[in-house]
C-alpha positions, 0 to 999 in steps of 0.5 A, a space after each residue: 436717473 437723476 434722484 428717482 428713487 422708487 419710480 413705479 414700473 411704467 410700460 409703454 410710458 413713452 408711446 401714447 399718441 399719434 397712432 393715426 398720424 403714424 398710420 398716415 405716414 406709413 401709407 405714405 402721406 405728406 408730411 407736415 414740415 416744421 418751420 424753423 423758428 424759435 420753439 420753447 426750450 425743453 427744460 433739462 429734466 432728471 430722466 429724459 424718457 419720463 412722461 415723453 412721447 418718443 418719435 417712431 421712425 416711419 422708415 422702420 415702421 413701414 418695413 415692420 408693418 409690411 411684414 406679416 404680424 409686424 404691425 403689432 410692434 410698428 408704433 414702437 420707438 426706436 433709435 435712428 442710426 447715423 452711421 456714416 456721413 451721407 445718413 446726416 443727409 439722407 440715403 436711398 430709403 432713409 431720410 436724414 437727420 433734419 428730416 427725421 428731426 422735422 418729422 418727430 415734430 410733426 408726430 408731436 413727439 418730445 423725445 428723440 433717440 439717435 445713435 452717434 456711430 462713425 468714429 475713425 477706425 470704427 469697430 476694430 474687433 469686428 468687420 461687419 460694421 467697419 466705418 468710412 473713416 480711417 484710423 487717422 480721420 479725426 479731423 474729419 469725424 469732427 468737422 464732417 460728422 459731429 459738427 454737422 449733426 450738432 449744427 441740426 440738433 442745435 436748431 431752434 426748431 427742435 428745441 421743444 425735443 428732449 434728444 438722447 444720443 448713443 454715443 459710439 458703440 463697440 469703441 471703448 470696451 475694445 480697447 480694454 479686451 481686444 488691443 493686445 494680449 488676449 484671445 481675439 485682439 487685433 492689430 486695428 485695436 491696438 492701433 486705436 489704442 495707441 493713437 487715442 482717436 476713440 477717446 478723442 473722438 468720444 470726448 469731442 462728441 460728448 463735449 460738443 453735443 453735450 453743449 446743447 441744453 436738450 441733449 442727454 448723452 449716453 455712452 455705449 458700455 457693451 454687456 455683461 458677456 464682454 465686460 463682466 469679469 474682474 479684468 475688464 469691469 474696473 479697467 472699461 469704467 476707468 476707460 469710459 472716465 478717461 474718454 469723458 474727460 478729454 477734448 474738452 469733455 467733463 463728467 458732466 457731459 455724460 447723462 448716462 450710460 447703455 448696455 446690450 446695444 445691438 446685442 442679445 444678453 438676456 435682461 434677467 435670468 429667472 432660473 439660476 443666479 450667478 450665487 447658486 451652486 450644484 454639488 458644491 461647485 459654483 455656477 461661475 465655473 460652468 462652461 456658459 458663465 465661465 467665471 463671469 460675475 454676471 449673467 444677465 444685463 440688469 444686474 450688470 447694469 446696475 453694478 456698472 452703474 455703482 462703478 461708474 459712480 465710484 470712478 467719478 461719474 454723477 452720483 444720479 446717472 442713469 442706465 438704458 438697456 437695449 431690449 430690442 432682441 433679447 427676449 428668447 422666448 419660444 418652444 426653446 425657453 426653459 420653464 424652470 431650472 435645469 437638472 441638478 447633475 452638474 453645474 453645466 447641465 443646471 445652467 445650461 438647462 436653466 438659461 433663457 439665453 439660447 445661444 450657443 456662446 455668450 461672444 456670439 452676436 451676429 443675427 443670432 438664431 433663435 432670438 426674440 423681441 424683448 421687453 418693449 420700451 419702458 420707462 423707469 422700470 427699476 431703481 437706476 435704470 432710466 429706460 428700457 429702449 429699442 436701440 437696434 431696431 428689429 430686422 436690421 442686419 447685424 452684417 451679411 452671411 457672406 461678402 457684399 460689395 457696398 458702398 458704406 465702408 462695411 465689411 464681411 465678418 465671419 461671425 456673421 457666417 453660420 458655418 464658422 467655427 469661431 475664435 478666441 473671443 467665442 471659444 471657437 464655436 459655431 457662430 449661431 448666425 441666420 443664413 442669408 443675411 444682408 449687409 449690417 443696416 439693411 432690412 432682414 426679412 428672415 431675422 424680423 420674422 424669427 424675432 416676432 416668433 420668439 418674442 418674450 413676453 409674447 406679442 399681443 395679437 401677434 405671432 408670439 403665441 398665447 400671452 400667459 397672464 395668470 400669476 402663481 398663487 400666493 406662498 403659504 406658511 412663511 415662517 423664520 426657522 433659524 435666525 442669528 445676530 447676522 442672519 435669518 433663514 426662512 421657509 414657506 409651502 410652494 405655490 402653484 401655477 398654470 404653467 409652472 413656478 420658476 422662483 420666489 422673490 424675497 422681500 425684507 421691509 418691502 425691498 427685494 434682498 433676493 430670489 431663489 427657485 427652492 422654498 427656503 432662504 438664508 438673509 445675511 444682509 441683516 444687523 444685530 438686535 434689529 426688527 425686520 419684516 419679510 414676505 416672499 412672492 412666486 413668479 412664473 416664466 412669463 414674468 407674472 408675479 403673485 401678491 406677497 405673503 403676510 409678513 413674518 416678523 423677527 428680531 435678530 439676536 445681539 452680537 458680542 459688543 458694540 463700538 461707540 467710538 469716533 470711527 466707522 467702516 464702510 464695506 462693499 462685496 467685490 465677490 459675486 460668488 460665495 462659493 469659490 475659492 477666495 473671500 474678496 471685499 473692499 473696505 474703507 474707515 471714516 473718522 467721524 470724530 472731531 479730532 485726527 487718529 493715529 492709524 498706527 493704532 487702528 485695526 479692522 477685522 472681518 470675521 469669516 469661517 473657513 468651511 473646511 479645508 486648509 487652517 492657513 491663509 494667504 491674504 493680498 491688498 490689490 489697492 489701497 488709496 493709502 497704498 498697499 505698502 501701508 496696509 498690514 493683513 492677515 488671518 487670526 483665529 477668533 478664540 471663542 468663535 460664534 457662528 460665522 466667525 471662527 476666524 477674522 481678517 485683520 487689517 491695520 496700518 503701519 503709520 499716518 494719520 486720519 483727519 476729522 471727517 477723512 476717509 482712508 479711501 478704498 482698500 481692496 483685499 482678498 484671502 484664500 486658503 493655503 490649499 485653495 479649496 472652497 468657501 462657504 461665505 453665505 454665513 460668514 458674520 461680516 459678509 453682506 451683499 451690498 456691491 456699493 459702499 455701506 456702513 458695515 455694523 458686522 465689521 469691527 473697528 479697534 483702537 488699540 484693544 477697544 471696539 470702537 465701531 461695530 458688533 462683534 459676534 
């Protein structure tokens, strides 16, 4: 991402020229091959996609253009897959790496995208893409695969190209989730975890390719339906850090990460959010969400980026999202939220991702082309890309002999009733599919039919381009020192309004399907400006309402000492049966502070149920044994603050300018009944550490930081 801030949305920003040249390539015209020689070196840039013209693979493009309606997307850029040693030199029907690069130069492209995909023991939890190298063949991976690729990419003839490498899909996450002790774990993954060759191979690739000044390494980071649970999320980030500091690699060899590679998870779910609840039941309890903390890839990518930075990766890393096959359009796409009869009916009626189970990954029935390749669509997101070229099979629906090392995985068989990784559901795979990576016309046609946004001039249907009307009568209906409640009159639309975005001081802070919203991310005695805009299922967005101005109420006292609290929300649902957070304290003064005199208070309300509580420290840089914690009554309670979690320290000294480091905390009622945290005084929604003015820090009995309720 590299400090882009508010880079504007730029659709198709890396496809701007060479249409005539592409047509000639598709028709089989002779290629102009670059003569090796010294080219002007491409200066390393913040975002390699910004202002770039990306290479269009003529091998894929010709197959797409030959399909009915396929010419609509035939000029879109996508990644070239180097999925075995032979692919480097070229195979029947596909040119080799050097020929691709020569063609990129002749196209006038200045961005080239390539997948590095041939680890020893590759895809240990899936058979469809098993590779040619055995679990112990690390030396072959280095000598016969990575080194030749690096030699070609480092040719001065290609120095003017920005080369984006996608490093080893479906590898490191398997070490977290499928290497023992979980449903669907395999002996093959346990072997790869034990021998370390995934980490060593990826570390070697990062170090070797990262040494080239025009190469930008992006590491595969799975998707929300794989890593979105607490048990997977942080361990995965730690696993990525371990691989990135192995075999000579450092975190500086990683330019970013990519999620949803070759997968189908929706970019955004417009009709429901993970924080929604139905009749007191959070949607996290639904069968589809299954206690995950994310329901789409955009929210997952942003949260993962924050965690990766916390683990030690550069603060300016960028994320990519593969949107080639996650559009989920067509007649099955919901036009609005599902019925509010239960969490399951609400989620199943709302979700645009129409898979049987989020663990299904092979040639999914009903899928569609997603967002077209787009540069910097959101802060922190370098680009939406097509990592998996549409029309290339995920695997064969029945055993097929081949010389590519690719096996038969029952998850590609539409009659298979599943395994532990997909809850023993049907696979949802299309029939009659070929070996992984081979052209699958039936899938390509289905992707065109179900494209969302629809394809202009293609078979995606008539495109809805009419935005909803602007909401009216925006007003503040309640306010406190810690929250603002808004209401407005509904918008109208030719196809139906699906939700509303709430903007505070010009930044989106929430979304809702109703015409009311409570913002709890505010501070006491502070002026804010709110606006609301409506959106429909096609992604059309209205203009914002005239601003509603409000100043929050004053709190019960503000600290002025030499300490401050920083907070991050680690609990995506405000309606489950635990309150979870991370705190850290910072000495902002010029002298050391005795930690045994310091306490911090996080104010909340239990919202019924038991009046006794259990608390826990899950992790602390200082050691949980040195952290005290317990719940106390607030005495004279204010709104959202009848109780507080008090955190203290057994001993220690905090030097001037130093921090305690992260302290991960949680609490529950003794009867495990649910909370409603949305109106809790100290709660905020930020998932990265930020100043917490509604968390009190005391030295003795003196408020040193924060505004008391």
